[in-house]
NULODREN-354362 format. One record per residue (C-alpha): y negated, z, x; residue in one letter; chain. Coordinates in Angstrom, 3 decimals, decimal comma. Last residue first. Layout:
Y->Y Z->Z X->X resn->A chain->A .
...
This chain:
Y->-26,372 Z->-8,763 X->16,843 resn->S chain->A .
Y->-27,863 Z->-8,581 X->13,460 resn->Y chain->A .
Y->-30,461 Z->-5,768 X->13,547 resn->L chain->A .
Y->-31,415 Z->-5,931 X->17,079 resn->A chain->A .
Y->-31,429 Z->-9,600 X->16,929 resn->Y chain->A .
Y->-33,795 Z->-9,575 X->14,133 resn->Y chain->A .
Y->-36,038 Z->-6,910 X->15,901 resn->T chain->A .
Y->-36,344 Z->-8,791 X->19,170 resn->V chain->A .
Y->-37,283 Z->-11,864 X->17,099 resn->M chain->A .
Y->-39,766 Z->-10,192 X->15,144 resn->P chain->A .
Y->-41,494 Z->-8,443 X->18,463 resn->I chain->A .
Y->-41,379 Z->-11,763 X->20,413 resn->V chain->A .
Y->-43,831 Z->-13,945 X->18,312 resn->T chain->A .
Y->-46,349 Z->-11,317 X->17,250 resn->A chain->A .
Y->-46,180 Z->-9,704 X->20,812 resn->A chain->A .
Y->-46,935 Z->-13,148 X->22,364 resn->I chain->A .
Y->-49,789 Z->-13,791 X->20,033 resn->L chain->A .
Y->-51,242 Z->-10,204 X->20,793 resn->L chain->A .
Y->-50,902 Z->-10,700 X->24,485 resn->V chain->A .
Y->-52,685 Z->-14,222 X->24,162 resn->I chain->A .
Y->-55,645 Z->-12,456 X->22,203 resn->V chain->A .
Y->-56,052 Z->-9,785 X->24,944 resn->F chain->A .
Y->-55,967 Z->-12,204 X->27,717 resn->T chain->A .
Y->-58,777 Z->-14,128 X->25,974 resn->T chain->A .
Y->-60,992 Z->-10,915 X->25,268 resn->A chain->A .
Y->-60,522 Z->-9,907 X->28,916 resn->D chain->A .
Y->-61,734 Z->-13,451 X->30,188 resn->S chain->A .
Y->-64,705 Z->-13,206 X->27,536 resn->R chain->A .
Y->-65,618 Z->-9,912 X->28,964 resn->K chain->A .
Y->-65,565 Z->-11,065 X->32,511 resn->E chain->A .
Y->-67,644 Z->-14,137 X->31,731 resn->A chain->A .
Y->-70,158 Z->-12,047 X->30,017 resn->T chain->A .
Y->-70,259 Z->-9,583 X->33,066 resn->E chain->A .
Y->-70,850 Z->-12,562 X->35,413 resn->E chain->A .
Y->-73,597 Z->-13,904 X->33,323 resn->A chain->A .
Y->-75,195 Z->-10,820 X->32,942 resn->T chain->A .
Y->-75,124 Z->-8,391 X->30,075 resn->A chain->A .
Y->-78,529 Z->-7,437 X->28,302 resn->F chain->A .
Y->-79,472 Z->-3,930 X->27,734 resn->T chain->A .
Y->-80,210 Z->-3,184 X->31,619 resn->G chain->A .
Y->-83,731 Z->-2,282 X->30,963 resn->E chain->A .
Y->-84,760 Z->-1,439 X->27,484 resn->V chain->A .
Y->-83,738 Z->2,392 X->27,236 resn->Q chain->A .
Y->-84,772 Z->3,707 X->24,021 resn->V chain->A .
Y->-86,433 Z->7,194 X->24,230 resn->E chain->A .
Y->-84,908 Z->9,754 X->21,803 resn->K chain->A .
Y->-87,348 Z->10,659 X->19,032 resn->V chain->A .
Y->-87,946 Z->14,388 X->18,784 resn->K chain->A .
Y->-89,329 Z->15,170 X->15,387 resn->L chain->A .
Y->-91,834 Z->18,028 X->15,687 resn->E chain->A .
Y->-91,059 Z->20,979 X->13,665 resn->P chain->A .
Y->-92,862 Z->21,457 X->10,223 resn->A chain->A .
Y->-95,610 Z->23,471 X->9,554 resn->G chain->A .
Y->-96,307 Z->27,134 X->10,767 resn->P chain->A .
Y->-97,657 Z->27,874 X->7,492 resn->D chain->A .
Y->-100,266 Z->30,919 X->7,760 resn->P chain->A .
Y->-98,697 Z->34,295 X->6,843 resn->E chain->A .
Y->-98,642 Z->35,474 X->3,287 resn->G chain->A .
Y->-95,035 Z->36,509 X->3,258 resn->S chain->A .
Y->-94,164 Z->33,652 X->1,211 resn->L chain->A .
Y->-95,512 Z->31,193 X->4,037 resn->V chain->A .
Y->-93,712 Z->33,269 X->6,888 resn->A chain->A .
Y->-90,422 Z->33,554 X->5,095 resn->V chain->A .
Y->-90,498 Z->29,755 X->4,256 resn->L chain->A .
Y->-91,027 Z->28,699 X->7,593 resn->R chain->A .
Y->-88,321 Z->30,905 X->9,431 resn->D chain->A .
Y->-85,817 Z->30,025 X->6,512 resn->K chain->A .
Y->-86,437 Z->26,270 X->6,920 resn->A chain->A .
Y->-86,154 Z->26,569 X->10,604 resn->D chain->A .
Y->-82,896 Z->28,739 X->10,512 resn->I chain->A .
Y->-81,564 Z->25,962 X->7,788 resn->F chain->A .
Y->-82,252 Z->22,942 X->10,019 resn->A chain->A .
Y->-81,080 Z->24,766 X->13,279 resn->E chain->A .
Y->-77,809 Z->25,422 X->11,692 resn->N chain->A .
Y->-77,476 Z->21,934 X->10,289 resn->Y chain->A .
Y->-78,021 Z->19,985 X->13,708 resn->K chain->A .
Y->-76,675 Z->16,891 X->12,446 resn->D chain->A .
Y->-78,133 Z->14,851 X->15,508 resn->G chain->A .
Y->-81,966 Z->14,359 X->15,753 resn->E chain->A .
Y->-82,193 Z->13,000 X->12,178 resn->I chain->A .
Y->-80,477 Z->16,218 X->11,096 resn->L chain->A .
Y->-82,867 Z->18,412 X->12,807 resn->P chain->A .
Y->-85,778 Z->16,439 X->11,137 resn->Y chain->A .
Y->-84,300 Z->16,976 X->7,668 resn->L chain->A .
Y->-84,594 Z->20,587 X->6,839 resn->V chain->A .
Y->-88,119 Z->21,156 X->8,353 resn->T chain->A .
Y->-89,261 Z->17,510 X->7,356 resn->E chain->A .
Y->-88,193 Z->16,414 X->3,564 resn->Q chain->A .
Y->-87,389 Z->19,856 X->2,169 resn->A chain->A .
Y->-89,805 Z->22,072 X->3,937 resn->V chain->A .
Y->-92,514 Z->19,224 X->3,789 resn->S chain->A .
Y->-91,949 Z->18,811 X->-0,086 resn->K chain->A .
Y->-92,480 Z->22,835 X->-0,510 resn->A chain->A .
Y->-95,606 Z->22,682 X->1,739 resn->I chain->A .
Y->-97,180 Z->19,824 X->-0,469 resn->E chain->A .
Y->-95,943 Z->21,493 X->-3,846 resn->P chain->A .
Y->-97,580 Z->24,739 X->-2,747 resn->T chain->A .
Y->-95,548 Z->27,678 X->-1,496 resn->L chain->A .
Y->-98,323 Z->30,216 X->-1,773 resn->Q chain->A .
Y->-99,865 Z->29,464 X->-5,150 resn->E chain->A .
Y->-96,579 Z->27,841 X->-6,209 resn->T chain->A .
Y->-94,664 Z->31,322 X->-6,007 resn->L chain->A .
Y->-94,725 Z->32,535 X->-9,855 resn->G chain->A .
Y->-93,878 Z->29,017 X->-11,058 resn->A chain->A .
Y->-90,500 Z->29,031 X->-9,391 resn->G chain->A .
Y->-90,031 Z->26,474 X->-6,542 resn->V chain->A .
Y->-87,360 Z->23,820 X->-6,686 resn->R chain->A .
Y->-86,140 Z->22,049 X->-3,500 resn->I chain->A .
Y->-83,959 Z->18,840 X->-2,737 resn->G chain->A .
Y->-82,473 Z->17,658 X->0,339 resn->A chain->A .
Y->-80,823 Z->14,244 X->1,471 resn->N chain->A .
Y->-78,528 Z->14,280 X->4,468 resn->N chain->A .
Y->-76,353 Z->11,604 X->2,633 resn->T chain->A .
Y->-72,860 Z->13,282 X->3,299 resn->V chain->A .
Y->-74,411 Z->16,708 X->3,828 resn->V chain->A .
Y->-76,133 Z->16,800 X->0,387 resn->D chain->A .
Y->-78,669 Z->19,735 X->0,779 resn->L chain->A .
Y->-80,101 Z->22,055 X->-1,746 resn->A chain->A .
Y->-83,020 Z->24,330 X->-1,539 resn->I chain->A .
Y->-83,778 Z->27,042 X->-4,166 resn->L chain->A .
Y->-86,989 Z->29,229 X->-4,475 resn->V chain->A .
Y->-87,092 Z->31,927 X->-7,089 resn->Q chain->A .
Y->-89,957 Z->34,112 X->-8,204 resn->N chain->A .
Y->-90,687 Z->32,936 X->-11,533 resn->A chain->A .
Y->-87,267 Z->31,348 X->-12,522 resn->Q chain->A .
Y->-85,932 Z->34,762 X->-13,852 resn->E chain->A .
Y->-89,029 Z->35,348 X->-15,954 resn->E chain->A .
Y->-88,996 Z->31,531 X->-17,279 resn->A chain->A .
Y->-85,261 Z->31,807 X->-18,311 resn->T chain->A .
Y->-82,201 Z->30,053 X->-17,238 resn->P chain->A .
Y->-82,210 Z->31,128 X->-13,637 resn->F chain->A .
Y->-78,597 Z->30,065 X->-12,329 resn->W chain->A .
Y->-78,285 Z->27,125 X->-14,540 resn->K chain->A .
Y->-81,943 Z->26,130 X->-14,245 resn->E chain->A .
Y->-81,789 Z->26,082 X->-10,675 resn->F chain->A .
Y->-78,458 Z->24,313 X->-10,544 resn->V chain->A .
Y->-80,055 Z->21,557 X->-12,892 resn->K chain->A .
Y->-83,347 Z->21,448 X->-10,683 resn->D chain->A .
Y->-81,260 Z->21,218 X->-7,590 resn->T chain->A .
Y->-78,864 Z->18,359 X->-8,959 resn->F chain->A .
Y->-81,916 Z->16,538 X->-10,156 resn->S chain->A .
Y->-83,455 Z->16,730 X->-6,495 resn->Q chain->A .
Y->-80,083 Z->15,734 X->-4,834 resn->I chain->A .
Y->-79,974 Z->12,801 X->-7,131 resn->T chain->A .
Y->-77,286 Z->12,321 X->-9,894 resn->E chain->A .
Y->-75,995 Z->8,791 X->-10,954 resn->G chain->A .
Y->-72,562 Z->9,537 X->-9,361 resn->Y chain->A .
Y->-71,907 Z->13,228 X->-8,957 resn->D chain->A .
Y->-73,329 Z->14,987 X->-5,898 resn->V chain->A .
Y->-72,057 Z->14,607 X->-2,223 resn->H chain->A .
Y->-70,616 Z->17,334 X->0,000 resn->R chain->A .
Y->-72,709 Z->20,227 X->-1,028 resn->V chain->A .
Y->-74,974 Z->22,843 X->0,616 resn->T chain->A .
Y->-77,089 Z->25,340 X->-1,178 resn->V chain->A .
Y->-79,867 Z->27,510 X->0,187 resn->F chain->A .
Y->-81,362 Z->30,679 X->-1,629 resn->R chain->A .
Y->-84,934 Z->32,014 X->-1,430 resn->V chain->A .
Y->-85,948 Z->35,114 X->-3,486 resn->E chain->A .
Y->-89,338 Z->36,319 X->-3,638 resn->A chain->A .
Y->-89,887 Z->40,152 X->-4,542 resn->G chain->A .
Y->-92,476 Z->40,231 X->-1,657 resn->T chain->A .
Y->-91,263 Z->43,154 X->1,041 resn->Q chain->A .
Y->-87,650 Z->43,841 X->-0,549 resn->Q chain->A .
Y->-87,084 Z->40,081 X->-1,117 resn->R chain->A .
Y->-88,285 Z->39,031 X->2,238 resn->L chain->A .
Y->-86,142 Z->41,617 X->3,792 resn->E chain->A .
Y->-82,883 Z->40,301 X->1,969 resn->T chain->A .
Y->-84,033 Z->36,742 X->3,057 resn->L chain->A .
Y->-84,161 Z->37,667 X->6,720 resn->A chain->A .
Y->-80,706 Z->39,269 X->6,559 resn->K chain->A .
Y->-79,020 Z->36,467 X->4,648 resn->A chain->A .
Y->-80,298 Z->34,094 X->7,213 resn->I chain->A .
Y->-78,704 Z->35,982 X->10,249 resn->Q chain->A .
Y->-75,601 Z->36,589 X->8,388 resn->I chain->A .
Y->-75,218 Z->32,856 X->7,328 resn->E chain->A .
Y->-76,197 Z->32,044 X->10,859 resn->N chain->A .
Y->-73,286 Z->34,064 X->12,324 resn->I chain->A .
Y->-71,076 Z->32,479 X->9,788 resn->R chain->A .
Y->-71,895 Z->28,933 X->10,816 resn->S chain->A .
Y->-73,431 Z->26,753 X->8,413 resn->I chain->A .
Y->-72,092 Z->23,188 X->7,572 resn->S chain->A .
Y->-69,181 Z->23,932 X->5,179 resn->N chain->A .
Y->-70,808 Z->21,640 X->2,486 resn->G chain->A .
Y->-69,913 Z->24,066 X->-0,323 resn->E chain->A .
Y->-72,216 Z->26,569 X->1,549 resn->D chain->A .
Y->-73,604 Z->28,785 X->-1,195 resn->V chain->A .
Y->-76,032 Z->30,789 X->0,623 resn->I chain->A .
Y->-78,104 Z->33,715 X->-0,380 resn->W chain->A .
Y->-75,841 Z->35,493 X->-2,687 resn->T chain->A .
Y->-77,493 Z->39,228 X->-2,805 resn->D chain->A .
Y->-77,913 Z->39,052 X->-6,426 resn->E chain->A .
Y->-81,321 Z->39,729 X->-8,069 resn->G chain->A .
Y->-81,422 Z->36,532 X->-9,988 resn->A chain->A .
Y->-77,892 Z->35,329 X->-10,918 resn->A chain->A .
Y->-75,531 Z->33,003 X->-9,019 resn->V chain->A .
Y->-72,726 Z->31,124 X->-10,690 resn->F chain->A .
Y->-70,415 Z->29,012 X->-8,457 resn->P chain->A .
Y->-71,034 Z->25,210 X->-8,631 resn->M chain->A .
Y->-68,506 Z->23,219 X->-10,478 resn->N chain->A .
Y->-70,657 Z->22,721 X->-13,435 resn->Y chain->A .
Y->-73,410 Z->21,361 X->-11,521 resn->V chain->A .
Y->-71,065 Z->18,707 X->-10,434 resn->S chain->A .
Y->-69,449 Z->18,036 X->-6,865 resn->I chain->A .
Y->-68,629 Z->14,550 X->-5,734 resn->A chain->A .
Y->-65,109 Z->14,340 X->-4,199 resn->L chain->A .
Y->-64,574 Z->14,344 X->-0,409 resn->A chain->A .
Y->-63,317 Z->10,995 X->0,884 resn->P chain->A .
Y->-59,638 Z->10,469 X->0,838 resn->P chain->A .
Y->-57,419 Z->11,334 X->3,782 resn->T chain->A .
Y->-55,351 Z->8,853 X->5,104 resn->W chain->A .
Y->-52,210 Z->10,133 X->6,802 resn->V chain->A .
Y->-49,677 Z->9,975 X->3,691 resn->W chain->A .
Y->-50,989 Z->6,603 X->2,394 resn->L chain->A .
Y->-50,469 Z->5,040 X->5,973 resn->A chain->A .
Y->-47,110 Z->6,646 X->6,235 resn->I chain->A .
Y->-46,186 Z->4,959 X->2,807 resn->A chain->A .
Y->-47,662 Z->1,657 X->3,644 resn->A chain->A .
Y->-45,704 Z->1,531 X->6,940 resn->I chain->A .
Y->-42,614 Z->2,142 X->5,127 resn->A chain->A .
Y->-43,202 Z->-0,525 X->2,529 resn->A chain->A .
Y->-43,947 Z->-2,991 X->5,602 resn->L chain->A .
Y->-40,716 Z->-1,941 X->7,070 resn->L chain->A .
Y->-38,794 Z->-2,599 X->3,929 resn->G chain->A .
Y->-40,536 Z->-6,019 X->3,405 resn->L chain->A .
Y->-39,304 Z->-6,803 X->6,941 resn->W chain->A .
Y->-35,678 Z->-5,902 X->6,100 resn->R chain->A .
Y->-35,898 Z->-8,152 X->3,064 resn->G chain->A .
Y->-37,309 Z->-11,055 X->5,066 resn->Q chain->A .
Y->-34,755 Z->-10,578 X->7,815 resn->P chain->A .
Y->-31,640 Z->-10,975 X->5,242 resn->G chain->A .
Y->-31,023 Z->-9,210 X->2,144 resn->R chain->A .
Y->-28,058 Z->-11,212 X->1,219 resn->D chain->A .
Y->-25,719 Z->-9,098 X->3,561 resn->G chain->A .
Y->-26,608 Z->-6,054 X->1,730 resn->D chain->A .
Y->-25,583 Z->-7,560 X->-1,477 resn->H chain->A .
Y->-21,899 Z->-7,466 X->-0,838 resn->A chain->A .
Y->-22,265 Z->-3,703 X->-0,793 resn->T chain->A .
Y->-22,758 Z->-0,878 X->1,899 resn->S chain->A .
Y->-21,464 Z->2,696 X->1,597 resn->G chain->A .
Y->-18,394 Z->2,365 X->3,712 resn->T chain->A .
Y->-15,866 Z->2,808 X->0,855 resn->F chain->A .
Y->-12,245 Z->2,499 X->2,576 resn->V chain->A .
Y->-9,555 Z->0,864 X->0,480 resn->T chain->A .
Y->-5,977 Z->1,712 X->1,552 resn->K chain->A .
Y->-3,221 Z->-0,908 X->1,392 resn->M chain->A .
Y->0,009 Z->0,166 X->-0,126 resn->M chain->A .
């Protein structure tokens, strides 16, 4: 009596051919790419923001993860002292992008009104919000503080004091420290120190154009690279085929 042994393969396995093997390989590569690829951060809405009420000791809501812990402590200490001395409350918010159709200023206004729904609660509040993806900032000042923190100064704080360090190189900690210092000074009745100076890096003009020899060398390297790619594209499938079916 003949004994039949099942090996796990079927008659259809031999019909798949190299095309089927390559389709399987491409599917595996696609699966790995999807697993490795990290999608961009989801936009945040006003309703996703944690609630903060007037009088609370929450000074920073760092949803954008852009402020170091040591600077959070330093900023919180200064803002606590400011409230004790003047009654003014300043808070900072960072997010990683706002909802579609929302601007950072409209987002700031909505968070301000969510946290401080009445005119009495809003009076002594200042809120600055920063989108760390676009590096745009918004500011909202309560009616009780506009005599000291005028619209012109408030705009300068959001558009210059906060943004200049980011233009120079994503210096988020420096941006919020500078904003804290300026707001504390103004709200304490001291002269406005103004925005920091924007340090524009000098652009090197000389040596930006390649010589004829450098251009020829780069072209040679590029040609060599293309030839290697063509050879690899031809040889690798052949090697793979023979490895699978030899």
